[in-house]
PyMOL CGO cylinders between C-alpha atoms (Angstrom):
from pymol import cmd
from pymol.cgo import CYLINDER

trace = [
    CYLINDER, -71.00, -12.25, -2.98, -71.74, -9.48, -5.49, 0.3, 1, 1, 1, 1, 1, 1,
    CYLINDER, -71.74, -9.48, -5.49, -68.83, -8.16, -7.49, 0.3, 1, 1, 1, 1, 1, 1,
    CYLINDER, -68.83, -8.16, -7.49, -68.51, -4.46, -8.38, 0.3, 1, 1, 1, 1, 1, 1,
    CYLINDER, -68.51, -4.46, -8.38, -71.78, -3.71, -6.57, 0.3, 1, 1, 1, 1, 1, 1,
    CYLINDER, -71.78, -3.71, -6.57, -70.72, -0.23, -5.48, 0.3, 1, 1, 1, 1, 1, 1,
    CYLINDER, -70.72, -0.23, -5.48, -68.49, 1.99, -7.56, 0.3, 1, 1, 1, 1, 1, 1,
    CYLINDER, -68.49, 1.99, -7.56, -64.93, 2.38, -6.37, 0.3, 1, 1, 1, 1, 1, 1,
    CYLINDER, -64.93, 2.38, -6.37, -65.54, 6.13, -6.09, 0.3, 1, 1, 1, 1, 1, 1,
    CYLINDER, -65.54, 6.13, -6.09, -68.38, 5.51, -3.63, 0.3, 1, 1, 1, 1, 1, 1,
    CYLINDER, -68.38, 5.51, -3.63, -66.11, 3.43, -1.42, 0.3, 1, 1, 1, 1, 1, 1,
    CYLINDER, -66.11, 3.43, -1.42, -63.12, 5.76, -1.74, 0.3, 1, 1, 1, 1, 1, 1,
    CYLINDER, -63.12, 5.76, -1.74, -65.31, 8.71, -0.81, 0.3, 1, 1, 1, 1, 1, 1,
    CYLINDER, -65.31, 8.71, -0.81, -66.51, 6.88, 2.30, 0.3, 1, 1, 1, 1, 1, 1,
    CYLINDER, -66.51, 6.88, 2.30, -63.10, 5.83, 3.56, 0.3, 1, 1, 1, 1, 1, 1,
    CYLINDER, -63.10, 5.83, 3.56, -61.60, 9.26, 2.79, 0.3, 1, 1, 1, 1, 1, 1,
    CYLINDER, -61.60, 9.26, 2.79, -64.32, 10.92, 4.85, 0.3, 1, 1, 1, 1, 1, 1,
    CYLINDER, -64.32, 10.92, 4.85, -63.66, 8.53, 7.74, 0.3, 1, 1, 1, 1, 1, 1,
    CYLINDER, -63.66, 8.53, 7.74, -59.92, 9.20, 7.61, 0.3, 1, 1, 1, 1, 1, 1,
    CYLINDER, -59.92, 9.20, 7.61, -60.46, 12.96, 7.65, 0.3, 1, 1, 1, 1, 1, 1,
    CYLINDER, -60.46, 12.96, 7.65, -61.96, 12.70, 11.13, 0.3, 1, 1, 1, 1, 1, 1,
    CYLINDER, -61.96, 12.70, 11.13, -58.64, 11.34, 12.40, 0.3, 1, 1, 1, 1, 1, 1,
    CYLINDER, -58.64, 11.34, 12.40, -56.55, 13.64, 10.24, 0.3, 1, 1, 1, 1, 1, 1,
    CYLINDER, -56.55, 13.64, 10.24, -58.03, 16.66, 12.04, 0.3, 1, 1, 1, 1, 1, 1,
    CYLINDER, -58.03, 16.66, 12.04, -56.47, 15.32, 15.23, 0.3, 1, 1, 1, 1, 1, 1,
    CYLINDER, -56.47, 15.32, 15.23, -53.18, 14.49, 13.50, 0.3, 1, 1, 1, 1, 1, 1,
    CYLINDER, -53.18, 14.49, 13.50, -52.94, 18.10, 12.33, 0.3, 1, 1, 1, 1, 1, 1,
    CYLINDER, -52.94, 18.10, 12.33, -53.73, 19.44, 15.81, 0.3, 1, 1, 1, 1, 1, 1,
    CYLINDER, -53.73, 19.44, 15.81, -50.85, 17.39, 17.19, 0.3, 1, 1, 1, 1, 1, 1,
    CYLINDER, -50.85, 17.39, 17.19, -48.42, 18.07, 14.34, 0.3, 1, 1, 1, 1, 1, 1,
    CYLINDER, -48.42, 18.07, 14.34, -48.09, 14.38, 13.52, 0.3, 1, 1, 1, 1, 1, 1,
    CYLINDER, -48.09, 14.38, 13.52, -45.97, 13.93, 10.40, 0.3, 1, 1, 1, 1, 1, 1,
    CYLINDER, -45.97, 13.93, 10.40, -45.94, 10.17, 9.91, 0.3, 1, 1, 1, 1, 1, 1,
    CYLINDER, -45.94, 10.17, 9.91, -47.91, 7.90, 7.60, 0.3, 1, 1, 1, 1, 1, 1,
    CYLINDER, -47.91, 7.90, 7.60, -51.61, 7.45, 8.34, 0.3, 1, 1, 1, 1, 1, 1,
    CYLINDER, -51.61, 7.45, 8.34, -51.28, 4.04, 10.03, 0.3, 1, 1, 1, 1, 1, 1,
    CYLINDER, -51.28, 4.04, 10.03, -48.40, 5.20, 12.23, 0.3, 1, 1, 1, 1, 1, 1,
    CYLINDER, -48.40, 5.20, 12.23, -50.38, 8.30, 13.19, 0.3, 1, 1, 1, 1, 1, 1,
    CYLINDER, -50.38, 8.30, 13.19, -53.38, 6.15, 14.08, 0.3, 1, 1, 1, 1, 1, 1,
    CYLINDER, -53.38, 6.15, 14.08, -51.26, 3.97, 16.36, 0.3, 1, 1, 1, 1, 1, 1,
    CYLINDER, -51.26, 3.97, 16.36, -49.61, 7.01, 17.91, 0.3, 1, 1, 1, 1, 1, 1,
    CYLINDER, -49.61, 7.01, 17.91, -52.96, 8.70, 18.66, 0.3, 1, 1, 1, 1, 1, 1,
    CYLINDER, -52.96, 8.70, 18.66, -54.32, 5.47, 20.13, 0.3, 1, 1, 1, 1, 1, 1,
    CYLINDER, -54.32, 5.47, 20.13, -51.32, 5.22, 22.46, 0.3, 1, 1, 1, 1, 1, 1,
    CYLINDER, -51.32, 5.22, 22.46, -51.09, 8.90, 23.39, 0.3, 1, 1, 1, 1, 1, 1,
    CYLINDER, -51.09, 8.90, 23.39, -54.76, 9.82, 23.77, 0.3, 1, 1, 1, 1, 1, 1,
    CYLINDER, -54.76, 9.82, 23.77, -57.05, 6.82, 23.73, 0.3, 1, 1, 1, 1, 1, 1,
    CYLINDER, -57.05, 6.82, 23.73, -60.13, 8.86, 24.68, 0.3, 1, 1, 1, 1, 1, 1,
    CYLINDER, -60.13, 8.86, 24.68, -59.74, 11.16, 21.67, 0.3, 1, 1, 1, 1, 1, 1,
    CYLINDER, -59.74, 11.16, 21.67, -59.12, 8.13, 19.47, 0.3, 1, 1, 1, 1, 1, 1,
    CYLINDER, -59.12, 8.13, 19.47, -62.35, 6.54, 20.72, 0.3, 1, 1, 1, 1, 1, 1,
    CYLINDER, -62.35, 6.54, 20.72, -64.28, 9.77, 20.24, 0.3, 1, 1, 1, 1, 1, 1,
    CYLINDER, -64.28, 9.77, 20.24, -63.10, 9.96, 16.62, 0.3, 1, 1, 1, 1, 1, 1,
    CYLINDER, -63.10, 9.96, 16.62, -64.43, 6.45, 16.16, 0.3, 1, 1, 1, 1, 1, 1,
    CYLINDER, -64.43, 6.45, 16.16, -67.75, 7.45, 17.70, 0.3, 1, 1, 1, 1, 1, 1,
    CYLINDER, -67.75, 7.45, 17.70, -68.10, 10.39, 15.31, 0.3, 1, 1, 1, 1, 1, 1,
    CYLINDER, -68.10, 10.39, 15.31, -67.46, 8.07, 12.36, 0.3, 1, 1, 1, 1, 1, 1,
    CYLINDER, -67.46, 8.07, 12.36, -69.97, 5.52, 13.67, 0.3, 1, 1, 1, 1, 1, 1,
    CYLINDER, -69.97, 5.52, 13.67, -72.71, 7.92, 14.70, 0.3, 1, 1, 1, 1, 1, 1,
    CYLINDER, -72.71, 7.92, 14.70, -72.52, 10.85, 12.34, 0.3, 1, 1, 1, 1, 1, 1,
    CYLINDER, -72.52, 10.85, 12.34, -70.57, 10.14, 9.16, 0.3, 1, 1, 1, 1, 1, 1,
    CYLINDER, -70.57, 10.14, 9.16, -73.05, 11.13, 6.46, 0.3, 1, 1, 1, 1, 1, 1,
    CYLINDER, -73.05, 11.13, 6.46, -71.36, 9.05, 3.77, 0.3, 1, 1, 1, 1, 1, 1,
    CYLINDER, -71.36, 9.05, 3.77, -71.76, 5.91, 5.90, 0.3, 1, 1, 1, 1, 1, 1,
    CYLINDER, -71.76, 5.91, 5.90, -75.50, 6.42, 6.21, 0.3, 1, 1, 1, 1, 1, 1,
    CYLINDER, -75.50, 6.42, 6.21, -75.85, 7.31, 2.53, 0.3, 1, 1, 1, 1, 1, 1,
    CYLINDER, -75.85, 7.31, 2.53, -74.29, 4.08, 1.33, 0.3, 1, 1, 1, 1, 1, 1,
    CYLINDER, -74.29, 4.08, 1.33, -76.30, 2.01, 3.83, 0.3, 1, 1, 1, 1, 1, 1,
    CYLINDER, -76.30, 2.01, 3.83, -79.56, 3.17, 2.22, 0.3, 1, 1, 1, 1, 1, 1,
    CYLINDER, -79.56, 3.17, 2.22, -78.28, 3.28, -1.35, 0.3, 1, 1, 1, 1, 1, 1,
    CYLINDER, -78.28, 3.28, -1.35, -81.18, 2.70, -3.75, 0.3, 1, 1, 1, 1, 1, 1,
    CYLINDER, -81.18, 2.70, -3.75, -79.37, -0.10, -5.56, 0.3, 1, 1, 1, 1, 1, 1,
    CYLINDER, -79.37, -0.10, -5.56, -78.77, -1.90, -2.26, 0.3, 1, 1, 1, 1, 1, 1,
    CYLINDER, -78.77, -1.90, -2.26, -82.38, -1.58, -1.13, 0.3, 1, 1, 1, 1, 1, 1,
    CYLINDER, -82.38, -1.58, -1.13, -83.58, -2.99, -4.45, 0.3, 1, 1, 1, 1, 1, 1,
    CYLINDER, -83.58, -2.99, -4.45, -81.13, -5.89, -4.14, 0.3, 1, 1, 1, 1, 1, 1,
    CYLINDER, -81.13, -5.89, -4.14, -82.50, -6.71, -0.69, 0.3, 1, 1, 1, 1, 1, 1,
    CYLINDER, -82.50, -6.71, -0.69, -86.04, -6.70, -2.07, 0.3, 1, 1, 1, 1, 1, 1,
    CYLINDER, -86.04, -6.70, -2.07, -84.95, -9.06, -4.84, 0.3, 1, 1, 1, 1, 1, 1,
    CYLINDER, -84.95, -9.06, -4.84, -83.61, -11.39, -2.15, 0.3, 1, 1, 1, 1, 1, 1,
    CYLINDER, -83.61, -11.39, -2.15, -87.05, -11.50, -0.56, 0.3, 1, 1, 1, 1, 1, 1,
    CYLINDER, -87.05, -11.50, -0.56, -86.88, -8.78, 2.09, 0.3, 1, 1, 1, 1, 1, 1,
    CYLINDER, -86.88, -8.78, 2.09, -90.27, -7.19, 1.45, 0.3, 1, 1, 1, 1, 1, 1,
    CYLINDER, -90.27, -7.19, 1.45, -89.91, -4.26, 3.84, 0.3, 1, 1, 1, 1, 1, 1,
    CYLINDER, -89.91, -4.26, 3.84, -86.20, -3.46, 4.38, 0.3, 1, 1, 1, 1, 1, 1,
    CYLINDER, -86.20, -3.46, 4.38, -85.24, -1.62, 7.55, 0.3, 1, 1, 1, 1, 1, 1,
    CYLINDER, -85.24, -1.62, 7.55, -81.99, -0.88, 9.32, 0.3, 1, 1, 1, 1, 1, 1,
    CYLINDER, -81.99, -0.88, 9.32, -82.34, -2.83, 12.57, 0.3, 1, 1, 1, 1, 1, 1,
    CYLINDER, -82.34, -2.83, 12.57, -79.06, -1.48, 13.98, 0.3, 1, 1, 1, 1, 1, 1,
    CYLINDER, -79.06, -1.48, 13.98, -77.08, 1.63, 13.08, 0.3, 1, 1, 1, 1, 1, 1,
    CYLINDER, -77.08, 1.63, 13.08, -74.45, 1.19, 10.36, 0.3, 1, 1, 1, 1, 1, 1,
    CYLINDER, -74.45, 1.19, 10.36, -70.99, 0.38, 11.68, 0.3, 1, 1, 1, 1, 1, 1,
    CYLINDER, -70.99, 0.38, 11.68, -67.56, 1.11, 10.25, 0.3, 1, 1, 1, 1, 1, 1,
    CYLINDER, -67.56, 1.11, 10.25, -64.53, -0.76, 11.51, 0.3, 1, 1, 1, 1, 1, 1,
    CYLINDER, -64.53, -0.76, 11.51, -60.80, -0.03, 11.28, 0.3, 1, 1, 1, 1, 1, 1,
    CYLINDER, -60.80, -0.03, 11.28, -59.05, -3.12, 12.60, 0.3, 1, 1, 1, 1, 1, 1,
    CYLINDER, -59.05, -3.12, 12.60, -55.41, -3.59, 13.52, 0.3, 1, 1, 1, 1, 1, 1,
    CYLINDER, -55.41, -3.59, 13.52, -53.74, -5.38, 16.45, 0.3, 1, 1, 1, 1, 1, 1,
    CYLINDER, -53.74, -5.38, 16.45, -52.10, -2.14, 17.61, 0.3, 1, 1, 1, 1, 1, 1,
    CYLINDER, -52.10, -2.14, 17.61, -55.41, -0.26, 17.63, 0.3, 1, 1, 1, 1, 1, 1,
    CYLINDER, -55.41, -0.26, 17.63, -57.02, -2.44, 20.29, 0.3, 1, 1, 1, 1, 1, 1,
    CYLINDER, -57.02, -2.44, 20.29, -56.26, -3.54, 23.83, 0.3, 1, 1, 1, 1, 1, 1,
    CYLINDER, -56.26, -3.54, 23.83, -58.07, -6.84, 23.46, 0.3, 1, 1, 1, 1, 1, 1,
    CYLINDER, -58.07, -6.84, 23.46, -58.11, -9.23, 20.51, 0.3, 1, 1, 1, 1, 1, 1,
    CYLINDER, -58.11, -9.23, 20.51, -61.91, -9.21, 20.26, 0.3, 1, 1, 1, 1, 1, 1,
    CYLINDER, -61.91, -9.21, 20.26, -61.76, -5.52, 19.26, 0.3, 1, 1, 1, 1, 1, 1,
    CYLINDER, -61.76, -5.52, 19.26, -59.82, -6.21, 16.06, 0.3, 1, 1, 1, 1, 1, 1,
    CYLINDER, -59.82, -6.21, 16.06, -60.48, -9.90, 15.44, 0.3, 1, 1, 1, 1, 1, 1,
    CYLINDER, -60.48, -9.90, 15.44, -63.95, -11.22, 16.20, 0.3, 1, 1, 1, 1, 1, 1,
    CYLINDER, -63.95, -11.22, 16.20, -64.21, -14.88, 17.26, 0.3, 1, 1, 1, 1, 1, 1,
    CYLINDER, -64.21, -14.88, 17.26, -66.67, -17.37, 15.78, 0.3, 1, 1, 1, 1, 1, 1,
    CYLINDER, -66.67, -17.37, 15.78, -70.13, -15.82, 16.24, 0.3, 1, 1, 1, 1, 1, 1,
    CYLINDER, -70.13, -15.82, 16.24, -73.56, -15.10, 14.83, 0.3, 1, 1, 1, 1, 1, 1,
    CYLINDER, -73.56, -15.10, 14.83, -75.10, -11.62, 14.59, 0.3, 1, 1, 1, 1, 1, 1,
    CYLINDER, -75.10, -11.62, 14.59, -78.76, -12.47, 15.15, 0.3, 1, 1, 1, 1, 1, 1,
    CYLINDER, -78.76, -12.47, 15.15, -78.68, -13.29, 18.91, 0.3, 1, 1, 1, 1, 1, 1,
    CYLINDER, -78.68, -13.29, 18.91, -77.17, -9.89, 19.81, 0.3, 1, 1, 1, 1, 1, 1,
    CYLINDER, -77.17, -9.89, 19.81, -79.71, -7.91, 17.77, 0.3, 1, 1, 1, 1, 1, 1,
    CYLINDER, -79.71, -7.91, 17.77, -82.88, -10.04, 17.95, 0.3, 1, 1, 1, 1, 1, 1,
    CYLINDER, -82.88, -10.04, 17.95, -84.28, -8.89, 14.63, 0.3, 1, 1, 1, 1, 1, 1,
    CYLINDER, -84.28, -8.89, 14.63, -86.59, -10.78, 12.29, 0.3, 1, 1, 1, 1, 1, 1,
    CYLINDER, -86.59, -10.78, 12.29, -85.61, -14.32, 11.35, 0.3, 1, 1, 1, 1, 1, 1,
    CYLINDER, -85.61, -14.32, 11.35, -84.97, -13.35, 7.72, 0.3, 1, 1, 1, 1, 1, 1,
    CYLINDER, -84.97, -13.35, 7.72, -82.63, -10.46, 8.58, 0.3, 1, 1, 1, 1, 1, 1,
    CYLINDER, -82.63, -10.46, 8.58, -79.41, -10.04, 6.64, 0.3, 1, 1, 1, 1, 1, 1,
    CYLINDER, -79.41, -10.04, 6.64, -75.91, -8.64, 7.05, 0.3, 1, 1, 1, 1, 1, 1,
    CYLINDER, -75.91, -8.64, 7.05, -74.36, -6.57, 4.27, 0.3, 1, 1, 1, 1, 1, 1,
    CYLINDER, -74.36, -6.57, 4.27, -70.57, -6.73, 4.66, 0.3, 1, 1, 1, 1, 1, 1,
    CYLINDER, -70.57, -6.73, 4.66, -68.69, -4.07, 2.68, 0.3, 1, 1, 1, 1, 1, 1,
    CYLINDER, -68.69, -4.07, 2.68, -64.88, -4.02, 2.51, 0.3, 1, 1, 1, 1, 1, 1,
    CYLINDER, -64.88, -4.02, 2.51, -63.44, -0.51, 2.13, 0.3, 1, 1, 1, 1, 1, 1,
    CYLINDER, -63.44, -0.51, 2.13, -60.09, -1.92, 1.03, 0.3, 1, 1, 1, 1, 1, 1,
    CYLINDER, -60.09, -1.92, 1.03, -59.23, -5.04, -0.96, 0.3, 1, 1, 1, 1, 1, 1,
    CYLINDER, -59.23, -5.04, -0.96, -59.44, -7.95, 1.50, 0.3, 1, 1, 1, 1, 1, 1,
    CYLINDER, -59.44, -7.95, 1.50, -57.91, -11.40, 1.35, 0.3, 1, 1, 1, 1, 1, 1,
    CYLINDER, -57.91, -11.40, 1.35, -56.30, -13.98, 3.63, 0.3, 1, 1, 1, 1, 1, 1,
    CYLINDER, -56.30, -13.98, 3.63, -53.31, -11.67, 4.25, 0.3, 1, 1, 1, 1, 1, 1,
    CYLINDER, -53.31, -11.67, 4.25, -55.28, -8.85, 5.83, 0.3, 1, 1, 1, 1, 1, 1,
    CYLINDER, -55.28, -8.85, 5.83, -57.92, -10.96, 7.52, 0.3, 1, 1, 1, 1, 1, 1,
    CYLINDER, -57.92, -10.96, 7.52, -60.89, -11.13, 5.19, 0.3, 1, 1, 1, 1, 1, 1,
    CYLINDER, -60.89, -11.13, 5.19, -64.07, -12.44, 6.78, 0.3, 1, 1, 1, 1, 1, 1,
    CYLINDER, -64.07, -12.44, 6.78, -64.31, -16.22, 7.27, 0.3, 1, 1, 1, 1, 1, 1,
    CYLINDER, -64.31, -16.22, 7.27, -67.76, -17.72, 6.73, 0.3, 1, 1, 1, 1, 1, 1,
    CYLINDER, -67.76, -17.72, 6.73, -69.33, -21.16, 7.15, 0.3, 1, 1, 1, 1, 1, 1,
    CYLINDER, -69.33, -21.16, 7.15, -71.97, -21.61, 4.43, 0.3, 1, 1, 1, 1, 1, 1,
    CYLINDER, -71.97, -21.61, 4.43, -74.97, -23.63, 5.55, 0.3, 1, 1, 1, 1, 1, 1,
    CYLINDER, -74.97, -23.63, 5.55, -74.50, -22.85, 9.24, 0.3, 1, 1, 1, 1, 1, 1,
    CYLINDER, -74.50, -22.85, 9.24, -77.42, -20.40, 9.13, 0.3, 1, 1, 1, 1, 1, 1,
    CYLINDER, -77.42, -20.40, 9.13, -79.84, -23.31, 8.67, 0.3, 1, 1, 1, 1, 1, 1,
    CYLINDER, -79.84, -23.31, 8.67, -79.30, -24.41, 12.29, 0.3, 1, 1, 1, 1, 1, 1,
    CYLINDER, -79.30, -24.41, 12.29, -80.72, -21.25, 13.87, 0.3, 1, 1, 1, 1, 1, 1,
    CYLINDER, -80.72, -21.25, 13.87, -79.35, -19.76, 17.06, 0.3, 1, 1, 1, 1, 1, 1,
    CYLINDER, -79.35, -19.76, 17.06, -76.23, -21.70, 18.06, 0.3, 1, 1, 1, 1, 1, 1,
    CYLINDER, -76.23, -21.70, 18.06, -74.92, -19.19, 20.58, 0.3, 1, 1, 1, 1, 1, 1,
    CYLINDER, -74.92, -19.19, 20.58, -74.08, -19.90, 24.19, 0.3, 1, 1, 1, 1, 1, 1,
    CYLINDER, -74.08, -19.90, 24.19, -73.92, -16.31, 25.44, 0.3, 1, 1, 1, 1, 1, 1,
    CYLINDER, -73.92, -16.31, 25.44, -73.78, -12.70, 24.27, 0.3, 1, 1, 1, 1, 1, 1,
    CYLINDER, -73.78, -12.70, 24.27, -70.74, -10.82, 25.55, 0.3, 1, 1, 1, 1, 1, 1,
    CYLINDER, -70.74, -10.82, 25.55, -69.46, -7.47, 24.34, 0.3, 1, 1, 1, 1, 1, 1,
    CYLINDER, -69.46, -7.47, 24.34, -72.03, -7.46, 21.57, 0.3, 1, 1, 1, 1, 1, 1,
    CYLINDER, -72.03, -7.46, 21.57, -70.95, -10.84, 20.21, 0.3, 1, 1, 1, 1, 1, 1,
    CYLINDER, -70.95, -10.84, 20.21, -72.97, -14.04, 20.37, 0.3, 1, 1, 1, 1, 1, 1,
    CYLINDER, -72.97, -14.04, 20.37, -70.25, -16.52, 21.27, 0.3, 1, 1, 1, 1, 1, 1,
    CYLINDER, -70.25, -16.52, 21.27, -70.46, -20.09, 20.07, 0.3, 1, 1, 1, 1, 1, 1,
    CYLINDER, -70.46, -20.09, 20.07, -68.43, -22.36, 22.31, 0.3, 1, 1, 1, 1, 1, 1,
    CYLINDER, -68.43, -22.36, 22.31, -67.37, -25.68, 20.82, 0.3, 1, 1, 1, 1, 1, 1,
    CYLINDER, -67.37, -25.68, 20.82, -68.38, -24.82, 17.25, 0.3, 1, 1, 1, 1, 1, 1,
    CYLINDER, -68.38, -24.82, 17.25, -67.49, -27.76, 15.00, 0.3, 1, 1, 1, 1, 1, 1,
    CYLINDER, -67.49, -27.76, 15.00, -66.18, -26.01, 11.91, 0.3, 1, 1, 1, 1, 1, 1,
    CYLINDER, -66.18, -26.01, 11.91, -65.35, -29.38, 10.30, 0.3, 1, 1, 1, 1, 1, 1,
    CYLINDER, -65.35, -29.38, 10.30, -69.07, -29.79, 9.53, 0.3, 1, 1, 1, 1, 1, 1,
    CYLINDER, -69.07, -29.79, 9.53, -68.89, -26.92, 7.07, 0.3, 1, 1, 1, 1, 1, 1,
    CYLINDER, -68.89, -26.92, 7.07, -66.70, -25.74, 4.21, 0.3, 1, 1, 1, 1, 1, 1,
    CYLINDER, -66.70, -25.74, 4.21, -64.86, -22.68, 5.53, 0.3, 1, 1, 1, 1, 1, 1,
    CYLINDER, -64.86, -22.68, 5.53, -64.65, -19.88, 2.98, 0.3, 1, 1, 1, 1, 1, 1,
    CYLINDER, -64.65, -19.88, 2.98, -62.45, -16.78, 3.18, 0.3, 1, 1, 1, 1, 1, 1,
    CYLINDER, -62.45, -16.78, 3.18, -63.42, -14.73, 0.12, 0.3, 1, 1, 1, 1, 1, 1,
    CYLINDER, -63.42, -14.73, 0.12, -61.08, -12.37, -1.65, 0.3, 1, 1, 1, 1, 1, 1,
    CYLINDER, -61.08, -12.37, -1.65, -63.01, -9.16, -2.17, 0.3, 1, 1, 1, 1, 1, 1,
    CYLINDER, -63.01, -9.16, -2.17, -62.03, -6.00, -3.98, 0.3, 1, 1, 1, 1, 1, 1,
    CYLINDER, -62.03, -6.00, -3.98, -63.20, -2.45, -3.37, 0.3, 1, 1, 1, 1, 1, 1,
    CYLINDER, -63.20, -2.45, -3.37, -66.79, -2.30, -4.64, 0.3, 1, 1, 1, 1, 1, 1,
    CYLINDER, -66.79, -2.30, -4.64, -67.60, -5.95, -3.88, 0.3, 1, 1, 1, 1, 1, 1,
    CYLINDER, -67.60, -5.95, -3.88, -70.03, -6.84, -1.09, 0.3, 1, 1, 1, 1, 1, 1,
    CYLINDER, -70.03, -6.84, -1.09, -71.11, -9.97, 0.76, 0.3, 1, 1, 1, 1, 1, 1,
    CYLINDER, -71.11, -9.97, 0.76, -74.69, -10.50, 1.93, 0.3, 1, 1, 1, 1, 1, 1,
    CYLINDER, -74.69, -10.50, 1.93, -75.56, -13.27, 4.38, 0.3, 1, 1, 1, 1, 1, 1,
    CYLINDER, -75.56, -13.27, 4.38, -78.10, -14.36, 6.96, 0.3, 1, 1, 1, 1, 1, 1,
    CYLINDER, -78.10, -14.36, 6.96, -77.66, -12.97, 10.48, 0.3, 1, 1, 1, 1, 1, 1,
    CYLINDER, -77.66, -12.97, 10.48, -77.68, -16.63, 11.59, 0.3, 1, 1, 1, 1, 1, 1,
    CYLINDER, -77.68, -16.63, 11.59, -74.59, -17.41, 9.48, 0.3, 1, 1, 1, 1, 1, 1,
    CYLINDER, -74.59, -17.41, 9.48, -71.58, -18.36, 11.61, 0.3, 1, 1, 1, 1, 1, 1,
    CYLINDER, -71.58, -18.36, 11.61, -68.54, -16.24, 10.76, 0.3, 1, 1, 1, 1, 1, 1,
    CYLINDER, -68.54, -16.24, 10.76, -65.39, -14.69, 12.23, 0.3, 1, 1, 1, 1, 1, 1,
    CYLINDER, -65.39, -14.69, 12.23, -62.48, -12.40, 11.37, 0.3, 1, 1, 1, 1, 1, 1,
    CYLINDER, -62.48, -12.40, 11.37, -59.36, -13.67, 9.71, 0.3, 1, 1, 1, 1, 1, 1,
    CYLINDER, -59.36, -13.67, 9.71, -55.83, -12.92, 10.94, 0.3, 1, 1, 1, 1, 1, 1,
    CYLINDER, -55.83, -12.92, 10.94, -54.19, -9.66, 9.88, 0.3, 1, 1, 1, 1, 1, 1,
    CYLINDER, -54.19, -9.66, 9.88, -50.84, -10.91, 8.62, 0.3, 1, 1, 1, 1, 1, 1,
    CYLINDER, -50.84, -10.91, 8.62, -49.64, -7.97, 6.53, 0.3, 1, 1, 1, 1, 1, 1,
    CYLINDER, -49.64, -7.97, 6.53, -49.67, -5.27, 9.27, 0.3, 1, 1, 1, 1, 1, 1,
    CYLINDER, -49.67, -5.27, 9.27, -52.31, -3.20, 7.44, 0.3, 1, 1, 1, 1, 1, 1,
    CYLINDER, -52.31, -3.20, 7.44, -55.49, -1.64, 8.76, 0.3, 1, 1, 1, 1, 1, 1,
    CYLINDER, -55.49, -1.64, 8.76, -58.54, -3.59, 7.61, 0.3, 1, 1, 1, 1, 1, 1,
    CYLINDER, -58.54, -3.59, 7.61, -61.36, -1.14, 6.88, 0.3, 1, 1, 1, 1, 1, 1,
    CYLINDER, -61.36, -1.14, 6.88, -64.92, -2.37, 6.45, 0.3, 1, 1, 1, 1, 1, 1,
    CYLINDER, -64.92, -2.37, 6.45, -68.50, -1.38, 7.12, 0.3, 1, 1, 1, 1, 1, 1,
    CYLINDER, -68.50, -1.38, 7.12, -71.49, -3.55, 8.00, 0.3, 1, 1, 1, 1, 1, 1,
    CYLINDER, -71.49, -3.55, 8.00, -75.22, -3.01, 7.68, 0.3, 1, 1, 1, 1, 1, 1,
    CYLINDER, -75.22, -3.01, 7.68, -77.97, -5.11, 9.21, 0.3, 1, 1, 1, 1, 1, 1,
]
cmd.load_cgo(trace, "trace")
């Protein structure tokens, strides 16, 4: 976990750009509520447009790609021993809330590893970047340090997630870090992790690079 790795302005600029994609649709529909309420309303009234907004953010948001190849980040990866850093999957940006998904897996990922679904090099890493302050109330990531040493523990890959049935979490010390805007977490793609519960009814915004 690296504190204050990115500037708050970098993160605010990214999340503001992502929100603007949705706000275009809110304006078209004369929505007048708060952002979260407008998100839920759009999801319920026109799911296809909601999904397309998400696709634009995932596939074409310039700010997302800029931060994923930030010079400081690339140098940090080299310092960690990644001699030739590459993006092995496209950057992803998530906006998670129980009312913005029809199935739990789309806002709260179960215990899983990232490596089996991407099949990259064995020393590949995940860079997890919260775009809002995250803690146990809004479902900060839960990680199991040391679990990466056991390699591929998955039973199957479904919906992009390498599921681990019967994972014995008691063998590890579960950690749910409190992270502020600008902090990042870097971990092995073999590390077992999952989403926490969103208890405060907020949208949990984050982006992930591999």
